[in-house]
Phi, psi and omega in degrees: 000132182290138178278129181293149182267164183286136177290159181282330184282140188299311184293313173303319180298322174296324175295323185294313183292327176292319176302315186292344178293336180254323187264307189287322185253122177257125179268115180284122180229019176298159181300328182272002178285327171063200185301322179305311179304314178300316179299320183296318179302316180297318182290324177299308182299318178300319180296315184292318179297321179293323179291325175294322177294319179300319178289323176301319178297318183297325178292321180292323179296322176303312183293317181297314184289330181276338181078005180270160177273152172294138180287157172306317179299318182291318179296320179296321180294315177298315182297319182294319173302312180301315179299315183299316178293321179295312178296331180293319175304309182299316182292324182294324179292328183265328178234004177062031176226142179249110181222099186281157183298145187296330186278351178251312176250136187281339180209168180212147169237173182272131174250100186273345187278080186272106174227152179305326181294318176302318182294319179297317177303309177300315184291324184295313182290324178300318181296324181295323177290320183290320177298319181292329183272004179265122183301144175249150005279158184281136174273177184297320178299319176297320184296320177297319179295308180295331177290322183296317182294319181294321176300311182295323177297315182294329178289325176296323175291328179291319181296335177271006175066030176253087191287328177296315176298322183294316180299321178295323178285328176294317174298320174300313180301322175295333181292343181277355180273355184301125170087346184229002182303320191278348183227006180241119184294322180296321179293319180299318178301312184290330177299318176297316179293321179299320178300313184290323180291321177294322171304311180303313184294317176295323179295317180289332184267334187216356184049041179274150177290345176301333179298323177287328176295320178290320184292328181297345180291335185287342178288336183295129183300333181296340179248316182305318191290348181257006176280150173281169176298324179292319174302315183296318177304315181297313183298313182299316179295327174299312182297320181295317183295317177291330177294321184285342178269356187283144174275327184252138184299321182300319176298315178302315179298321182294323174297318180292326178292324179291320174299313182293322176299314176300317177297318179295317180296312182293333184286343175298335181264322187225096184287005187265056180241012189310313187304304186291326183291321176300317177298315182293321178300314182295320182290323181291321178300315180297316181298315178300314178298317178301325179276006180084008178258057184296323180297335178279325186293327184299313180286340178295317189265352182308314181294340181284347177301334182254016182298146180293332179277119186297323178305312180295313179303312176301317179294322179293319181295317179300315182296321183294317181293318178300317181293324174300317180298316180298324177288356179080025180300136184222002180278092182303322178301310180299316179297322179294326182293323183289321179293321179291319180297318181291318183295327183284335183272325189242124174265137179269005181300133181060028179292147180283164177302325179295317182286328173297322181296319178299315180295315175302315172304324179288327175299322181288327173300317183298317186294344175289342179252317181205109179295319179304314184292325179292321177297320182290327178291323180297316177300318180300324179297319181295323179292321179297328187256020188295331186251013179283161182294326181255037183298321180297319176299319180293323175298322172295313181301317184291320182295325178290316181295325182291320179297321180298319186288314178295332179272357186284165184296337180270357186281352184295337183276359180295289175187173181288346182261020185291329177296325178298316183292322178299311181304323182292321178295317178302314181299326178290322180298318179292318182293318182271002174057061180299163180300159181299320178297312180298315182299318182298312180298325178288322177297318183297317182297317177294315174306314181290324176297322179294315179300317179297318179293319180298316182291329177277009178065025170265074188295318182293322175295320180296328176297321179292316176304310185300317184292323175301315183302319179297316180298329181288340183283145189278341186090007175289161182304325180289342181275343190300317180295319178296318183295319181296319182296316179297320179292325174298320180297321175296324176298312177304317182294312176304324175299315178297328177283347183078017182264081191294315183300317183288329174297318181292328175293321174298319178294320175305314181297322177299317183297337178293326178263331182225079180291153180060037179277130177296320182296320177287329171298326178291323178294318179292324175300318177298317179298313178299322178297318178288338178271004178062032177254082191291327185289325174293325183293315177300320179300318185291334182299321179299325177290328179298315181273346186254013180293146177252006184285161188295329184296324189272071172284172182303316185298319180288317179304317179289328175299312179298325179287319175305314177296327172297322176292320176304312177304306182299322182293316183292335180264358176069030179266086184299316179304311181295317185299321178292327179291323175298312179304312182300317181299316179301310184293322180294338183277357181226095181278341175213178183282166183267155179275348175231143180056045181304318184289327176296310186287327180294320177292316184297320178294320179295326174292320180295317174304315172308310180296326177300311182295324181288317178296330181295336179276354181285174185268008179280117180300331181294344187259356188286158176240145176283164179305315184296322180291319182304306183298321180298314184293321181290324178296315182297322177297320180292323179293325177291323179289326175296317175302317184291323185293338180270352179269088183301334182284340185253344182292115186205192179300329177299322180295316178301319181297315180297315181300315178300319180295316182294325175304306184299314185296309181299315179304310175300320177296322175300315179294319179294325180274350187304320183275340187246332185217080188297325182293316174300313185300316180304312181298321183292322175296324175296321178291326174300319175297320181297318181293320178299328182295339182277350184260177183295134187274064180264180186302311181298316181299317180290328175295318176298319178297317181301314184292322175302315182293323180295313178296327175292311179301321178298311180297318180292327179291323178295319179292325180290333180297328182294339180087354177273125181053039184305308184297324177296315177295322176294328176295319178292318183295319183296318179298319182292320177298314181299314178295329181288324176300313177302314184294321180297321178291322179288336176283341185302316180290347181256015184298132182285353179104357181283155183259006182287141180287147181281100185302327180291320175299320180288322175291333181291331176303313178301309179304314184295319183295314189294318179302323178294312183292322180294321179298320181292327182290317180289334180228086189291343180279357181294166190280115181294333174300315180295319178300314180299317179295321178294321180287326178299323175300319183292321182293319178294322179295320184291320176298313181299324180281359182056047185293146178300163184291336178300325182294316180291323177296327179292323182289321176301318179295321178296322179301323186273330183282325187267019176051055181280156174308145184299329178292324176298313178296318182293317178295325185286315183292322179294319177296323176295316178296317178299322176303316187289321182290328179287330186274323191248133171283327178250104183280148166272090192296330180294314182290320182292326179290331179292309184291333185285325173299320176300318185296315183290323179293322184283346180283148174292164178303316183294339182260351178279068183270176189294334188297328179295320184282331176293321178298318184293314180302323181293320176299315187298314184291326184295342189251023170085168183231126001290145185281150173270357179302130184305129184301318182300326179286325174297321180295317178297322175297319182298316183291317185293322179294320173298321180290328177293318181300321180293323182290322176295321181294324179292321179290000000 
């Protein structure tokens, strides 16, 4: 089917474009079209409206150029088009369907895309058509009609958030008031509405104070009195919305005052506005109170106390009591008068649940001034609702509320028998089998009252509250844990009162339901401590850490142990304190997955305390060597973990690590003469702690000393032959680390030319370690031993080690039954060092070592060069020589024998 083309004449063309809105252009509104389809709809409607306006302008140009007036037929056609599009917008807004009249548009489709922008577009173009189709000059009736339409079009643009277009339509609406504002009631009504709409628009767009200037026009009786009830609701809702969007309380109050003033002005003509007026009044009172102007809020809500709507009167009553409490009102007699006056005016019979909730909230507000009066009001509620359908539920709620009031912190002023009253209500709860929710809330209130009494050191009273709480529990499985908790709280209260037997009885009752409870074991620990039974107290410590119940997680157990430590410390029980500390450390073999930083520091502090206590003169606090070493190792691991946690590494870490380093160092020096094994391990741990600190010159020097002393200690222990290889492994590792520390120190050298004594001593330790390992394992490869010792000798030569170092190595090679090749290399190195170092040789000493050198050499190595060297030394020392004659004779005989051996080969 052919698509009809657009007519040339403006009015037929406008019909065509209106028709195309339905036929030619299809608006996609399926759920999966999304935002793109909506945007396309907006563009399509906008294009069609623009085409209609274009044709409307062309029609006006035609009339202007021809000088003719518009015919009635043309005006009727424009009016019909405008009415059709306007009605379309109305229907579209209400039913999401667009169906233009059949006499205007030839066919129709459904326009499902209902958006505020589409509605605004349709209303705007419809208004233009209606304005063009209205004969001029406009009479008053036409002006009212056109102003009404422009106001609605402006409101549509506002709802589409097109503020500039909305303002344009509002200004156009105001233009119709010229000449008739003072005598046309319809115009006055619309003038007032436009004022409040403009005020809303300005407030939403700029939060300007101009909006209050515009809104205040609606208060003028010349305009407010002509508004309808629906108009007044609309005005009130606009003021409420603007009030709720305010950032400053003063602005919020101002909007509500405008609404209330308008309602009061309008009410002079029609007094039937109470619902909306009551709502605005309540909101104003709350806004004033929120702004701290409680004294101004009270007279605002006072008239509402006698409102016919019970909901409003109740809310006003609650607010008045709250405001009186905020003002520090303490006149109970005057408050009682307010409560009685309210009760006589408002009956709670057949009250809704919402109204009951407001009343209960009012009771708690009353309790802030007088708990006794609140209880009386609660009893009055029961009497008033005795014949209500939900009286049983109300009785439950009142019982729960009374318990909460009696258990509140302000209830102590009621009288000394309030616990008796509570017990009576609890008995009623049990007898009437109140609902689970009510019972649970009562339990919570009683529990909190007991906690409060305990914290305020009213221990006897707390015992009563806890006992009431126990009575409320049903005995079901899920209540067992809560009963146990309350019994433990009773035990604590008895402990505070010094009633040890009763405290133990409470613990016994807990054990019946929860055996092996860590929390109960802690209470028994406290009891034993107070009875000065330290052995029993230590016994209960084991139960704290060894519980298998779900409650006793590691974190809980350690928390209890920390509390136990605090108790023992305050009571001066060092034996128990040491036992607690040991138990805590023993209970944590690794770090925690939660709150690592807390427990890490806590354990480091505890290890500190253990080490300090071990130095006291009390034998019960002493530690074995194994225990001492284990605690220090644990502390070292904790410090290593701390050092890797970049978020926690700070000055506290530096201080903690420094304390441990100094303490371990001092302990190592102290044990060096009596416990070499422990001292060596302590020096090693001292080095591990120093590695965690900044590697500056003092730190590296200290590490070097620690490693040297550890290596020395391990070599000394290896000499004993017990666990020789194990000690040598530790010594070898220490020597390796020592070499690295020496290398790291070289860039930080201060410029002195003095030789490093530790580095020189290290040569002997490394050499001796190799020979001791060979001695402990005779089957080891002699070639490997020889190569290792050769490297050490070469290193000593490079270091220009003193002759004493070489002499010590030579002595070691002889004492430790070294392979002959090792002895030969070492002695030769010692003799060469002596020749290099001394101008005046001790020939007796030299001859002794030379004999050793010759003896240690293999036949194949006893070449003539050794004897030539000896001859050279003898000649170099003058004639007659001071070389011992017997040694010369021995050299001669040995040379002869060597010659014979070579002759035989």
